C-alpha positions in Angstrom: 16.4 -13.5 -16.1 17.3 -10.3 -14.3 17.5 -9.9 -10.6 14.4 -7.6 -10.6 10.9 -8.0 -12.0 8.9 -4.7 -12.3 5.3 -6.0 -12.4 2.6 -3.4 -13.4 -1.0 -4.6 -12.6 -3.4 -3.5 -15.2 -7.2 -3.4 -15.5 -8.5 -1.3 -18.4 -5.6 1.1 -18.1 -4.4 1.3 -21.7 -4.3 5.2 -21.4 -1.9 4.9 -18.5 0.2 2.2 -20.2 0.5 4.4 -23.2 1.5 7.4 -21.1 3.8 5.9 -18.6 5.2 2.6 -19.9 7.8 4.2 -22.1 9.3 5.9 -19.2 9.4 2.7 -17.1 11.2 1.0 -20.1 13.6 3.9 -20.4 14.8 3.9 -16.9 14.3 0.2 -15.9 15.1 -2.2 -18.7 18.9 -2.3 -17.9 18.2 -3.6 -14.5 14.7 -5.2 -14.5 12.4 -7.5 -16.6 9.3 -5.4 -17.2 6.0 -7.4 -17.0 2.4 -6.4 -17.3 -0.1 -8.6 -15.4 -3.4 -7.9 -17.0 -6.5 -8.4 -14.7 -8.9 -9.6 -17.5 -9.2 -6.1 -19.0 -12.1 -5.4 -21.4 -10.5 -2.5 -23.1 -7.6 -2.9 -25.7 -4.9 -3.1 -23.2 -3.4 -6.5 -24.2 -3.7 -5.8 -27.9 -2.1 -2.4 -27.3 0.8 -4.0 -25.5 1.4 -6.6 -28.1 1.4 -4.1 -30.9 3.5 -1.3 -29.3 5.6 -2.9 -26.7 6.4 -6.4 -27.9 9.4 -6.5 -25.4 7.1 -6.4 -22.3 6.1 -9.8 -20.9 2.3 -10.0 -20.5 0.6 -12.3 -17.9 -3.0 -12.6 -18.5 -5.0 -13.4 -15.3 -8.3 -15.3 -16.0 -10.4 -12.8 -13.8 -10.2 -9.5 -12.1 -9.6 -10.5 -8.5 -8.5 -7.0 -7.6 -5.1 -5.7 -6.5 -4.3 -8.6 -4.1 -5.3 -11.7 -6.2 -4.2 -9.9 -9.4 -0.6 -9.6 -8.2 -0.6 -13.1 -6.4 -1.7 -14.8 -9.7 1.2 -13.1 -11.4 4.0 -13.1 -8.9 3.8 -16.7 -7.9 4.7 -17.4 -11.5 8.0 -15.6 -11.2 11.4 -16.5 -9.9 13.2 -13.2 -9.6 14.8 -12.4 -6.4 13.0 -9.0 -6.1 9.6 -7.9 -7.1 8.5 -4.4 -7.7 4.7 -3.9 -7.4 4.3 -0.8 -9.6 0.9 1.1 -10.5 0.3 1.8 -14.0 -0.3 5.5 -13.2 3.3 6.2 -11.9 6.1 8.0 -13.8 9.5 6.7 -12.6 12.7 8.7 -12.6 16.2 8.0 -13.5 18.1 5.7 -11.0 15.0 4.8 -9.2 15.7 1.1 -9.0 19.4 0.7 -7.9 19.4 2.7 -4.6 16.5 0.5 -3.2 18.0 -2.8 -4.3 21.5 -1.7 -2.8 19.9 -0.7 0.4 18.0 -4.0 0.7 21.1 -6.0 -0.1 22.8 -4.5 3.0 20.4 -6.3 5.3 18.6 -9.4 4.7 16.0 -8.5 7.2 14.7 -5.8 5.0 11.7 -7.5 3.4 10.2 -4.5 1.7 11.1 -0.9 0.7 9.4 2.0 -1.1 10.8 5.2 -2.7 9.8 8.8 -2.2 6.2 9.1 -3.6 5.6 12.6 -5.1 2.4 13.9 -6.8 2.5 13.6 -10.6 0.1 16.7 -10.9 1.8 18.7 -8.1 5.4 17.3 -8.2 6.5 19.6 -5.3 4.2 17.8 -3.0 4.1 14.3 -1.5 1.4 12.0 -2.9 -1.5 10.6 -0.7 -0.7 7.0 -1.5 2.7 6.7 0.2 4.5 10.0 0.8 7.9 9.4 2.5 6.8 6.1 4.1 3.6 4.7 5.9 2.8 4.3 9.6 -0.3 3.6 11.7 -1.6 4.6 15.0 -2.5 2.4 17.8 -6.1 2.2 16.6 -5.1 1.2 13.1 -5.5 4.6 11.2 -2.8 4.8 8.4 -0.8 7.9 7.6 2.5 8.8 6.1 5.5 11.1 6.5 4.3 13.9 4.3 0.7 13.1 4.5 -1.8 13.0 7.4 -5.3 12.3 6.3 -5.9 14.6 3.3 -3.1 17.2 4.2 -0.2 16.8 1.8 3.2 18.4 2.7 5.5 20.1 0.2 8.7 18.1 -0.3 11.5 20.6 1.1 14.0 17.7 1.7 12.6 17.2 5.2 12.4 13.4 4.7 15.6 12.8 2.7 16.7 10.1 5.1 16.5 6.3 4.8 14.4 5.1 7.6 12.4 2.2 8.9 8.7 2.5 8.5 5.6 0.4 9.3 4.2 0.0 5.6 5.4 0.5 2.1 2.9 1.7 -0.4 1.5 -0.8 -2.8 1.8 2.0 -5.5 5.6 1.2 -5.7 6.7 -1.6 -3.4 9.9 -3.4 -3.7 9.7 -6.8 -2.0 12.0 -9.8 -1.5 10.3 -12.7 -3.5 11.2 -15.3 -1.0 9.6 -13.5 1.7 6.5 -12.6 -0.4 6.1 -16.4 -1.1 7.0 -17.4 2.4 3.9 -15.5 3.9 1.5 -16.4 1.1 1.6 -13.1 -0.7 -1.1 -10.5 -0.4 -4.5 -11.5 1.1 -7.0 -12.0 -1.6 -10.0 -11.2 0.7 -8.9 -7.5 0.9 -9.5 -7.3 -2.9 -8.0 -3.6 -2.8 -6.8 -1.1 -0.2 -4.8 -1.8 2.9 -3.6 -5.1 1.7 0.0 -3.6 1.5 -0.3 -2.6 5.1 -1.4 -6.2 6.0 1.5 -7.8 4.2 3.9 -5.4 5.8 2.5 -6.1 9.3 2.8 -9.9 8.7 6.4 -9.4 7.7 7.1 -7.3 10.8 5.5 -10.0 12.9 8.1 -12.4 11.5 10.9 -10.1 12.4 11.6 -8.4 9.1 11.9 -4.7 8.5 10.2 -2.3 6.1 12.2 0.6 4.7 11.9 3.9 3.0 14.7 5.0 0.5 14.9 8.7 -0.1 17.4 8.3 -3.1 14.7 7.0 -5.3 11.5 8.8 -6.3 8.5 8.3 -8.5 5.5 10.5 -9.3 2.0 9.0 -8.9 -1.3 10.2 -10.5 -3.5 8.5 -8.0 -7.2 7.4 -8.2 -6.5 5.4 -11.3 -8.9 2.5 -10.5 -11.1 4.0 -7.9 -11.5 7.8 -7.5 -10.6 9.3 -4.0 -14.2 10.2 -3.5 -15.9 6.8 -3.9 -18.4 4.9 -1.7 -16.7 1.6 -2.7 -13.4 2.9 -1.6 -14.9 4.1 1.6 -16.3 0.4 2.1 -13.0 -1.1 1.3 -11.0 1.0 3.6 -13.3 0.6 6.7 -13.8 -3.2 6.1 -10.3 -3.9 5.4 -9.0 -1.9 8.4 -11.0 -4.3 10.6 -9.5 -7.3 8.7 -6.1 -5.9 9.2 -6.5 -5.2 12.9 -8.2 -8.6 13.8 -5.7 -10.6 11.9 -2.5 -9.0 13.2 -3.0 -7.5 16.7 -1.6 -9.6 19.7 -4.3 -10.9 22.0 -3.5 -8.4 24.7 -4.3 -5.4 22.5 -7.3 -6.9 20.5 -10.2 -5.7 22.6 -8.7 -2.3 23.6 -8.2 -1.4 20.0 -11.4 -3.0 18.4 -13.9 -1.6 20.8 -12.8 2.0 20.5 -12.6 1.7 16.8 -16.3 0.8 16.7 -17.1 4.2 18.3 -14.6 6.0 16.1 -16.2 4.6 13.0 -19.5 5.7 14.3 -18.1 9.2 14.6 -16.9 9.0 11.0 -20.3 7.9 9.8 -21.9 10.8 11.7 -19.3 13.1 9.9 -20.4 11.7 6.6 -24.1 12.2 7.4 -23.5 15.8 8.4 -21.6 16.5 5.2 -24.6 14.8 3.2 -22.5 11.8 2.1 -25.2 9.2 2.5 -23.5 6.7 0.3 -20.5 6.8 2.6 -22.7 6.5 5.7 -24.0 3.3 4.2 -20.5 2.2 3.1 -19.4 2.3 6.8 -22.4 0.3 7.9 -21.8 -2.3 5.1 -18.1 -2.5 6.0 -19.0 -3.5 9.6 -21.5 -6.0 8.6 -19.1 -7.5 6.2 -16.5 -7.9 8.8 -19.0 -9.6 11.3 -20.2 -12.0 8.5 -16.5 -13.0 7.8 -15.7 -13.5 11.4 -15.1 -17.2 11.3 -12.8 -17.0 8.3 -10.9 -14.0 9.8 -10.6 -16.0 13.0 -8.9 -19.0 11.2 -6.5 -16.6 9.6 -5.7 -15.0 13.0 -4.9 -18.3 14.6 -2.5 -19.2 11.9 -0.4 -16.1 12.0 2.5 -15.3 14.3 2.2 -12.0 16.3 4.6 -10.0 18.3 3.6 -8.0 21.4 5.6 -4.9 20.2 6.0 -4.0 16.6 8.1 -1.0 15.6 6.8 2.2 14.0 3.3 2.2 15.5 2.3 5.6 16.8 1.0 5.1 20.4 -1.5 7.8 20.1 -4.7 8.7 18.2 -3.9 10.4 14.9 -7.6 11.5 14.5 -7.3 13.4 17.7 -3.8 14.8 16.8 -4.9 15.9 13.4 -8.5 17.2 13.9 -8.5 18.3 17.5 -4.7 19.2 18.2 -4.4 20.6 14.5 -1.2 18.7 13.8 -0.9 18.6 10.0 2.8 17.9 9.7 4.3 14.5 10.5 7.2 16.4 12.1 4.8 17.9 14.7 4.0 14.4 16.2 5.6 13.4 19.3 8.5 11.1 18.1 8.7 9.3 21.6 5.3 7.9 20.8 6.4 5.6 18.1 7.1 2.1 19.2 10.7 0.9 18.8 
């Protein structure tokens, strides 16, 4: 057994495995065991792997429980010191594993880390899912160095520093297995979207750090499971954001964040309505009702989790206002003093 397990979660992604798995094997096999966790695919993924990549270990999950449960079902079977959660639609590059492991081994408090995430289709630009490291504002809106909402920056080396971040992308997340298991892994109820932000917040509430390593880079296609323009994705993002906030916010910040978010979400619904995206309007409404109906369960989770009053790397402003009203499209234009230490 090697120190690192690169685990690719697959659901009906035979075409991505055919395209990107050879590259993963080429640049990873000397340092990591390569494992595909199949989420009860109905295409020929498993047969394709057995025929074409017999050296790859296959874990066959009994059902498609989404990103969160799919990874939990697989990772709790493994004993490697480090896990890499790697999307099937990612092209890795030479020397993508070693710099991150070396960084994590310098500090036992680093629980998770991500590489630079660039766009596969526009490799000069950062990619939506993670950019150069994830952050959130005080109302729970996520953004990245290199990506604020849908604006993607060109990579000119402006984020070539290793730095602490708030969340590491689930598209390519390195994580200490002992910490992953200590906190119970990803939250199955998220199904998909923002579960990586939730697990990083829980790690930070336990005193761990999340890092970005610029010496490692990968290229992400994006939208491999759900397209970017999807009412299901809208539903999951809005619902899971409430799950995220309610679970992890300290008591003194819960009401002053949740109440404004209700109005901000209403504003988002009006925007969708004006743009004629009626399915997205309904998705926002469904997301709120789903959160209300799960309140008892969410409350139990909240009570069971430790919380810190101050957590690093939260932007103490409103990124919606900064981006849409103040026209700040670049991460570097945000006031650096507003990030919590």
